[in-house]
C-alpha positions as a printed NumPy array, in Angstrom:
array([[ 216.015,  175.265, -124.585],
       [ 214.878,  178.309, -126.555],
       [ 212.592,  176.129, -128.661],
       [ 211.043,  174.61 , -125.548],
       [ 210.435,  178.055, -124.028],
       [ 208.902,  179.224, -127.295],
       [ 206.595,  176.182, -127.355],
       [ 205.567,  176.816, -123.744],
       [ 204.743,  180.438, -124.574],
       [ 202.683,  179.339, -127.591],
       [ 200.784,  176.828, -125.444],
       [ 200.073,  179.49 , -122.809],
       [ 198.771,  181.869, -125.465],
       [ 196.594,  179.139, -126.983],
       [ 195.209,  178.24 , -123.546],
       [ 194.372,  181.878, -122.788],
       [ 192.696,  182.252, -126.164],
       [ 190.689,  179.076, -125.628],
       [ 189.653,  180.296, -122.188],
       [ 188.394,  183.599, -123.602],
       [ 186.517,  181.813, -126.374],
       [ 184.949,  179.435, -123.836],
       [ 183.794,  182.349, -121.674],
       [ 182.32 ,  184.057, -124.734],
       [ 180.479,  180.887, -125.789],
       [ 179.217,  180.424, -122.229],
       [ 177.874,  184.01 , -122.136],
       [ 176.186,  183.518, -125.5  ],
       [ 174.598,  180.288, -124.286],
       [ 173.238,  181.999, -121.164],
       [ 171.794,  184.834, -123.262],
       [ 170.137,  182.38 , -125.651],
       [ 168.674,  180.44 , -122.73 ],
       [ 167.304,  183.699, -121.327],
       [ 165.731,  184.554, -124.699],
       [ 164.235,  181.071, -124.925],
       [ 162.653,  181.403, -121.456],
       [ 161.259,  184.812, -122.441],
       [ 159.709,  183.417, -125.622],
       [ 158.293,  180.485, -123.667],
       [ 156.655,  182.897, -121.195],
       [ 155.27 ,  184.947, -124.084],
       [ 153.809,  181.805, -125.673],
       [ 152.211,  180.772, -122.373],
       [ 150.701,  184.275, -122.047],
       [ 149.257,  184.096, -125.565],
       [ 147.808,  180.653, -124.893],
       [ 146.24 ,  181.855, -121.627],
       [ 144.73 ,  184.907, -123.337],
       [ 143.38 ,  182.716, -126.128],
       [ 141.724,  180.379, -123.638],
       [ 140.295,  183.323, -121.702],
       [ 138.851,  184.856, -124.878],
       [ 137.347,  181.533, -125.905],
       [ 135.765,  181.136, -122.473],
       [ 134.386,  184.675, -122.667],
       [ 132.88 ,  183.953, -126.078],
       [ 131.303,  180.741, -124.814],
       [ 129.739,  182.607, -121.883],
       [ 128.578,  185.506, -124.031],
       [ 124.798,  186.043, -124.112],
       [ 125.102,  186.502, -127.876],
       [ 126.338,  182.973, -128.406],
       [ 124.749,  179.636, -127.785],
       [ 126.004,  176.136, -128.183],
       [ 124.411,  173.469, -130.254],
       [ 123.781,  170.551, -127.88 ],
       [ 125.06 ,  168.113, -130.525],
       [ 128.163,  170.1  , -131.256],
       [ 131.006,  171.59 , -129.256],
       [ 131.173,  174.564, -131.594],
       [ 129.956,  177.991, -130.584],
       [ 127.251,  179.398, -132.858],
       [ 126.375,  183.078, -133.045],
       [ 122.786,  184.305, -133.377]])
């Protein structure tokens, strides 16, 4: 009977430990997902700024486009 009680106590301790580890892993996963979303937003912002700058350059009076090319040429 003592051995059975000891085994039950060990199982309870292992279950509690596993539960704490699971919660810690879950929190880490949520934090990593948050960081990933943040980086994705930053990348989208950089892409939008890049497109806006390119559009501004194309519309600049100091630049003209070669009708046979899609490249912007500066005078």
